[in-house]
C-alpha positions as CSV (number, residue, x, y, z in Angstrom):
1,M,64.1,78.8,108.6
2,N,62.9,81.4,106.1
3,I,65.7,83.1,104.2
4,S,64.4,86.3,102.6
5,G,67.5,87.5,100.8
6,I,70.9,89.2,101.2
7,D,70.4,91.8,103.9
8,H,73.8,93.4,103.4
9,I,77.5,92.7,102.7
10,E,80.3,93.9,104.9
11,L,83.7,94.6,103.5
12,Y,86.8,94.8,105.6
13,V,89.0,97.5,104.2
14,G,92.1,99.4,104.9
15,D,90.4,102.8,104.9
16,A,86.7,102.9,105.2
17,K,86.4,106.6,104.3
18,Q,88.5,106.2,101.2
19,A,86.5,103.2,100.0
20,A,83.2,105.0,100.7
21,F,84.4,108.0,98.7
22,Y,85.2,105.8,95.7
23,L,81.8,103.9,95.9
24,G,80.0,107.2,96.3
25,V,81.7,109.1,93.5
26,A,82.1,106.2,91.0
27,F,79.0,104.0,91.7
28,G,76.5,106.4,93.2
29,F,76.3,105.0,96.8
30,T,75.3,107.3,99.6
31,V,76.8,107.1,103.1
32,C,73.8,106.7,105.3
33,G,75.2,105.8,108.7
34,Q,78.3,105.3,110.8
35,G,79.5,103.6,113.9
36,G,82.6,103.1,116.0
37,P,83.9,103.0,119.6
38,E,81.5,105.8,120.6
39,T,78.5,103.6,119.5
40,G,79.8,100.4,121.1
41,L,81.7,99.0,118.1
42,E,85.0,98.5,119.8
43,G,88.2,98.7,117.8
44,Q,86.6,99.5,114.5
45,R,85.1,102.3,112.4
46,S,82.1,101.3,110.1
47,L,80.2,103.2,107.4
48,L,76.9,102.2,106.0
49,L,76.3,102.8,102.3
50,R,73.0,102.4,100.4
51,Q,71.6,102.4,96.9
52,G,68.3,100.8,95.8
53,D,67.9,97.7,98.0
54,I,71.7,97.3,98.4
55,Q,73.3,97.8,101.8
56,V,77.1,97.8,102.0
57,V,79.0,98.2,105.3
58,L,82.7,99.2,105.1
59,T,84.7,98.4,108.3
60,T,88.2,99.3,109.2
61,G,90.0,97.9,112.2
62,L,91.5,100.5,114.6
63,V,93.6,98.1,116.6
64,P,96.0,95.3,115.4
65,D,94.0,92.4,116.8
66,H,90.7,93.4,115.4
67,P,89.3,90.8,112.8
68,A,89.1,93.5,110.1
69,T,92.7,94.4,110.6
70,E,93.8,90.7,110.3
71,Y,91.5,90.1,107.3
72,V,93.0,93.0,105.4
73,R,96.5,92.0,106.3
74,R,95.9,88.5,104.9
75,H,93.6,89.2,102.0
76,G,93.5,92.9,101.2
77,D,90.1,94.6,101.0
78,G,87.3,92.2,100.5
79,V,83.9,90.8,101.5
80,A,84.2,89.4,105.0
81,V,80.5,89.1,106.1
82,V,77.4,88.2,104.1
83,G,74.3,89.3,105.9
84,I,71.3,87.0,105.3
85,G,67.8,88.2,106.1
86,V,65.8,85.7,108.2
87,D,62.4,85.7,110.1
88,D,63.9,84.4,113.4
89,A,67.6,84.9,113.9
90,A,67.7,82.8,117.2
91,A,65.9,79.9,115.6
92,A,68.0,80.1,112.5
93,Y,71.2,80.2,114.6
94,R,70.1,77.1,116.5
95,A,69.1,75.2,113.3
96,L,72.3,76.0,111.4
97,T,74.7,75.2,114.3
98,E,72.8,71.9,114.9
99,R,73.3,71.0,111.2
100,G,77.0,71.7,111.3
101,A,77.7,75.4,111.0
102,R,80.3,76.7,113.3
103,P,78.9,79.2,115.8
104,V,80.7,82.6,115.5
105,S,78.5,85.0,117.6
106,P,75.2,84.1,119.4
107,P,72.0,86.1,119.0
108,R,72.0,89.6,120.3
109,E,69.5,92.4,120.1
110,H,69.9,96.0,119.0
111,V,67.0,98.0,120.3
112,R,66.1,101.7,120.2
113,G,62.5,102.8,120.7
114,D,60.3,100.7,118.4
115,E,63.2,99.6,116.3
116,R,64.6,96.1,117.0
117,V,67.2,94.1,115.1
118,V,68.4,90.7,116.2
119,V,71.7,89.3,114.7
120,A,73.7,86.2,115.1
121,E,76.7,84.9,113.1
122,V,77.8,81.5,111.8
123,S,80.5,80.2,109.6
124,G,80.3,80.4,105.8
125,F,83.2,79.4,103.6
126,S,86.9,80.0,104.5
127,D,87.0,82.9,106.9
128,V,83.8,84.6,105.5
129,T,81.0,84.6,108.0
130,H,77.2,84.8,107.6
131,R,75.3,87.3,109.8
132,L,71.7,86.3,110.3
133,V,69.5,89.4,110.5
134,E,66.0,89.6,111.8
135,R,64.4,93.1,111.5
136,H,61.5,94.8,113.2
137,G,60.5,98.4,112.6
138,S,61.6,101.0,110.1
139,P,63.8,99.7,107.2
140,R,65.7,103.0,107.5
141,E,67.4,101.7,110.6
142,F,70.3,99.3,110.3
143,L,71.7,98.3,113.7
144,P,69.9,100.6,116.2
145,G,72.4,102.1,118.6
146,A,75.5,100.6,116.9
147,I,75.2,102.3,113.5
148,V,73.8,105.8,113.7
149,V,71.7,106.5,110.6
150,T,72.3,109.9,109.2
151,D,70.8,112.1,106.4
152,P,70.6,112.4,103.5
153,E,68.4,109.5,102.5
154,P,69.3,108.2,99.1
155,D,67.3,109.5,96.1
156,S,65.8,106.3,94.7
157,A,65.0,108.0,91.4
158,A,68.7,108.4,90.8
159,D,69.6,104.8,91.6
160,L,71.7,103.0,88.9
161,L,72.0,99.8,90.9
162,R,69.0,98.1,92.5
163,R,69.9,94.8,94.2
164,I,72.6,92.2,94.9
165,D,72.1,89.6,92.1
166,H,74.7,87.1,93.2
167,L,78.2,86.6,94.7
168,A,80.9,84.7,92.8
169,I,83.2,82.7,95.1
170,C,86.5,81.2,94.2
171,V,87.6,78.0,96.1
172,P,90.8,76.0,95.9
173,V,91.1,72.7,94.2
174,G,89.0,70.1,96.0
175,G,86.8,72.8,97.7
176,L,84.0,73.0,95.2
177,A,81.9,69.9,96.1
178,P,82.2,70.3,99.9
179,T,81.4,74.0,99.8
180,A,78.3,73.4,97.6
181,R,77.3,70.5,99.9
182,Y,77.7,72.7,103.0
183,Y,75.1,75.2,101.6
184,V,72.7,72.4,100.6
185,D,72.9,70.4,103.8
186,V,73.3,73.1,106.3
187,F,71.5,76.2,104.9
188,G,68.9,74.3,102.9
189,F,70.0,75.8,99.5
190,E,69.4,74.0,96.2
191,Q,72.1,73.4,93.7
192,I,70.5,74.8,90.6
193,F,73.3,74.7,88.0
194,E,76.7,73.2,87.3
195,E,79.1,73.5,84.4
196,Y,82.6,72.8,83.3
197,V,84.1,75.8,81.3
198,E,87.1,75.3,79.1
199,V,88.8,78.5,77.8
200,G,91.9,77.8,75.7
201,G,94.3,75.9,77.9
202,Q,92.4,76.7,81.1
203,G,89.5,75.0,82.7
204,M,87.2,75.5,85.7
205,D,84.3,73.8,87.4
206,S,81.4,75.7,88.7
207,K,78.3,75.0,90.8
208,V,75.5,77.5,91.7
209,V,73.6,77.2,95.0
210,Q,70.5,79.2,95.8
211,S,68.2,79.7,98.7
212,P,64.6,78.4,98.4
213,S,63.4,82.1,98.1
214,G,65.7,82.5,95.1
215,H,67.1,85.7,96.5
216,V,70.5,84.5,97.8
217,T,72.7,83.0,95.1
218,F,76.3,81.9,95.2
219,T,78.3,80.9,92.1
220,L,81.1,78.7,93.3
221,I,84.2,78.3,91.0
222,E,87.1,75.9,91.3
223,P,90.1,75.8,88.9
224,D,91.0,72.6,87.0
225,P,94.5,71.6,88.1
226,R,94.9,69.4,85.0
227,R,94.9,72.5,82.8
228,Q,97.0,75.7,82.6
229,P,96.8,78.0,85.6
230,G,94.5,81.0,85.0
231,Q,92.6,83.8,86.6
232,I,91.0,81.6,89.3
233,D,94.4,80.4,90.3
234,D,95.7,84.0,90.4
235,F,92.8,85.0,92.6
236,L,93.4,82.2,95.1
237,T,97.1,83.1,95.2
238,W,96.7,86.9,95.6
239,H,93.8,86.6,97.9
240,A,95.5,83.9,100.0
241,G,92.7,81.4,99.8
242,A,89.0,81.2,99.0
243,G,86.9,84.4,98.8
244,V,84.4,86.5,97.0
245,Q,85.8,87.2,93.6
246,H,83.0,89.6,92.5
247,V,79.7,91.0,93.6
248,A,77.1,91.3,90.9
249,F,74.8,94.3,91.3
250,G,71.5,94.1,89.4
251,T,70.1,97.0,87.4
252,D,66.9,97.7,85.6
253,D,68.7,99.5,82.7
254,I,72.2,98.4,82.0
255,V,72.7,100.9,79.1
256,R,71.8,103.8,81.4
257,A,73.8,102.4,84.3
258,V,77.0,101.6,82.4
259,S,76.9,104.9,80.5
260,A,76.6,106.8,83.7
261,L,79.2,104.8,85.6
262,A,81.7,105.2,82.7
263,E,81.2,109.0,82.8
264,K,82.0,108.8,86.5
265,G,85.3,107.1,85.8
266,V,84.5,103.4,86.3
267,R,86.7,101.3,84.1
268,F,85.3,98.1,82.6
269,L,87.0,95.1,81.2
270,G,87.4,95.5,77.5
271,T,85.4,93.5,74.9
272,P,86.8,92.9,71.4
273,G,84.7,94.5,68.7
274,S,84.5,91.2,66.9
275,Y,82.4,89.8,69.8
276,Y,79.5,91.7,68.4
277,D,79.8,90.7,64.8
278,A,77.7,87.5,65.3
279,L,75.9,88.5,68.5
280,E,72.3,88.4,67.3
281,E,73.0,85.2,65.4
282,R,74.1,83.7,68.8
283,V,71.5,85.1,71.1
284,G,68.6,86.2,68.8
285,H,67.1,89.7,68.2
286,L,67.8,92.3,70.9
287,D,65.7,95.3,71.8
288,T,68.9,97.2,72.5
289,P,70.8,98.1,69.3
290,V,74.0,96.1,68.9
291,D,76.0,99.2,68.2
292,E,75.0,100.6,71.6
293,L,76.2,97.4,73.3
294,R,79.4,97.5,71.3
295,R,80.1,101.1,72.3
296,L,79.7,100.2,76.0
297,G,81.2,96.7,75.9
298,V,78.2,95.0,77.4
299,L,78.0,91.2,77.0
300,V,74.8,89.3,76.2
301,D,73.9,85.7,76.8
302,R,70.7,83.7,76.8
303,D,69.3,80.6,78.5
304,H,65.9,78.7,78.3
305,W,64.2,81.5,80.2
306,G,65.5,84.7,78.5
307,R,68.5,86.9,78.1
308,L,70.9,88.6,80.4
309,L,73.2,91.6,79.8
310,Q,76.4,92.0,81.9
311,I,79.7,93.7,82.2
312,F,82.6,93.5,84.6
313,T,84.6,96.3,86.1
314,E,88.4,96.2,86.4
315,S,89.6,95.6,89.9
316,V,90.8,98.7,91.7
317,H,92.6,96.7,94.3
318,V,96.4,96.4,94.2
319,R,96.1,92.6,94.5
320,R,93.7,92.6,91.4
321,T,91.2,90.5,93.4
322,L,87.7,91.8,94.2
323,F,85.8,93.4,91.3
324,L,82.1,94.1,90.4
325,E,79.6,93.0,87.9
326,I,76.7,95.0,86.5
327,I,73.9,92.7,85.3
328,E,70.4,93.2,83.8
329,R,68.2,90.1,83.6
330,R,65.6,89.9,80.9
331,G,64.1,86.6,82.0
332,A,67.4,84.7,82.2
333,L,68.1,82.7,85.4
334,T,71.7,81.6,84.7
335,F,75.0,83.4,84.7
336,G,76.3,84.1,81.3
337,S,78.9,81.3,81.0
338,G,78.5,81.4,77.3
339,N,80.1,84.8,77.3
340,I,83.4,83.3,78.5
341,K,83.7,81.1,75.4
342,A,82.4,83.7,73.0
343,L,84.8,86.3,74.3
344,Y,87.8,83.9,74.0
345,E,86.9,82.9,70.5
346,A,86.3,86.5,69.4
347,K,89.6,87.5,70.8
348,Q,91.5,84.7,69.1
349,G,89.9,85.5,65.8
350,E,90.8,89.2,66.2
351,L,94.4,88.3,67.0
352,S,94.7,86.0,64.0
353,G,93.2,88.6,61.7
354,T,90.1,86.5,60.7
355,T,87.6,89.0,62.2
356,S,87.5,92.7,62.5
357,R,85.9,95.3,64.9
């Protein structure tokens, strides 16, 4: 089974048009297709959004018993399907179900002219499913016949965001090891990283699993029940179980991207000014001026391979669950865990008056 990458993510949302408007105006996504009962998608309305190599489907249930309706009732808006690109969807479906994945939907073809897409679905974690996607023909098509691709085509020169870097997934206490093992044993992923992070009175365990191609990466996070409850516990309570906490979108120029997104009204999590006072001492010399990073609130971390720059948006959902990350990799292969500690220490120093902005 050859996994090429994340083909798309599908969010189940209360109002697909409203969500598409926000992602378009604030983040620069373009609505490139739509489908519904008239195209064979019974009981739902779906919109296809694109930017760079990113494909996002927004689906709203039109009837009470549609899975999207039930998902939103239980969790609120969130990532319900992670599409994974494969070279042979039928073979991948057989292999995964034989290894222990629960079958959700058998292989089916979407064909129109020379365009052919084969999809099948298997279980992922909690009630998030994985859609196996095998594509033949023009990359402009998505699901021939089911999603009608419309103009305009996105202007790639204006893209701020280029790819899905990774998904961060929160799991309940006791769920981290079996979830990681599921992706290793069933999907053939490799566990590439693990760490315990302690922040004040809070603690969390994390493991990172990645496909052999390196293009599908899941960061799995579990709260430490021995410590004070924190943001992971809040997510699990408000989301009513395990789920995607944030989607990380990769960019080639985080300063350009964050500046443009902020002008469009995107709100980012605040960073205390004292975080930057010892930044170059912590991560080494940076090509980007520290004052520019301070102005934008961009975080910087490093590992053995290089540096990464990242920033997180505020959640726009009433449950304060799903949010987004913007990340630029300059050689780094890990995920900025050092920023959690640095931010906490900087904030504590600022509150005690030992540091200044």
